[in-house]
N, C-alpha and C positions, 0 to 999 in steps of 0.2 A: 645504584643498579636499577632502581625503579624507572629512572629516566630512559635508560638503555632499553629496558623491556617495553616501555611505551613506544619508543621509536620502532622497534622490531614489530610490535603489534600493529602499527600504522603503516608499515612498509607495503609497497606494491609488489606482489609476487614474491615476497620473501627477500627482496633486495633492499639492503640498507647501506647507505654510503655515509661515511663520516670523514670530515676533514679535521685533522688534528695535528698538534705539534707533540714533541716527545713528552714534555712535562704533563700535559693533559692526558696523553695516552697512558703514561705510567700510572697515574691515579685511576684511570678507567680500568686498566687490567687488574689492579688490586681488588676492585669491587666485582669484576665480572669474570675472573679467571675460570670459575667452574663452568660457565656457559661455553667457553671456547671449545670444549671437547665435542659439543653437539652441533656446532655450526660449521658450515663450509665458508671459511673466511679467505678472501683473496685481498692482497694488498697492492695498491697502486702507490708507488713511492716516488713522490715528486721532490726533486732537490735542485739545487743550483750548482753549476760548475764554478761560477764566479762568486765565491763566498764573501769576498770583500764587498762586492756590489750588494749582496744580500744584507750584510751588516749595516752598510750605509743606508739602505732602504728602511731597515728596521729603526735606526736612530732617527731618521727623518719622520717616519710614521709616529714614533714616540713623541717627538717634539711638536709635530703639527697636529697630532690627533686625527690624521687622515690615513685610514687603513685600507681603503679601496678606491677604485676610480669613481665610485658613486659619491664619495665624500670629497668634493673638490675644494672646499673652502678651508684654507689654512687658518688655524686658530691662534697661532703665535709666530713670532719671528724664529727663523732657524739659525742656529749657531753651530759651526763646525766644532766637533768634540772628538778628538782622536782617541781619548781614553774610552769613551762610550762605544765607539766603533770597535776598538780592540776587545772590549768586554763582550760585545755581541758576537764578534768573530769567534771568540773562545767558546761561547755558549753554542753557537752553530756547530762547531767542530765536535764538542762533547755530545750534542744531540745526534749528530750523524753517527758517531761511534756507537751510541746506545741503540739506534735503529739497526745498525749493521749487526750488533750482537744479538738483538731480538730475532732478526731474520736467520742468522747463523744457528743460534741455539734452538730455534723452533723448526729448523729445516724448511724455511719459508723462501720461496722464489718469487719475489714481488715483480710486478711490471715496473720497470725503472724508466722514469721520464725525467727530462731536464727542462726546467723553466725556460731556458733560452731557446728550446726547440719546440715549444708548444705551438701547435697549428690546429686548424679546424680538423684535419685528418686524424688528429690524436683522439678525438671522440670515438671514431670507428675502431682504432687500436684498443682503446679501453673497453669498448663494447665487446670486442672479440675476446679479450682476456677474461672479462667477467661472464662471458657466454650469454650476452644480452644482444639481441638484434638491434642494429642501428640502421637497418635497411629503410630507405625512404626518408631518413632524417636529413634535415638541412641544418647542421649545427651552426649556431651563431652566438657569439659572445658579445655582450654589451660592455664588458670590462676592457679597459685599455691599460697598457703598461704605464706606470706612473713616473718612471725615471725621466729626468730632464737634465738640464745643464748643471743644476746644483749637485745632483748625484754624480755626474761625470767629474766635476771639479773636486768633490770630496774624495772620490775614489783615487784620483790622481794625486791629491795632496796626501792621503793616507799611505799610498804606496811609495812615496818618496823617502 
């Protein structure tokens, strides 16, 4: 909880943004639940329509140790692993179910975005949802999508 309080204390204008997955969030809420009553929390829920593609990307990231477009150097050979893809797909489905239960039980209406539809205009949509002005901003991302022919081949192979 000390880490969370430090983040809040260092936030600009009381705005604190956290990117997390379900497992990390579940641990986080165990420690910080009492604070939730005093905060105006809004959720931006980013998910993927193509969960198989997400599972494949996760397995490739695990194998290569490349987790973002900043990390371009593959650290080992990639090997297709249907079992690992299936396991990640199950985890993704479980996590989505838990997020949905969290939103439903907390009567939370998050801004729902899909990875496949992320565009520069999304920044303005998020700003509006969070009640933060994005006027005059020129959003630009230096991240690029990492999917390539290997992803496509593994997705096709897994779906057969």
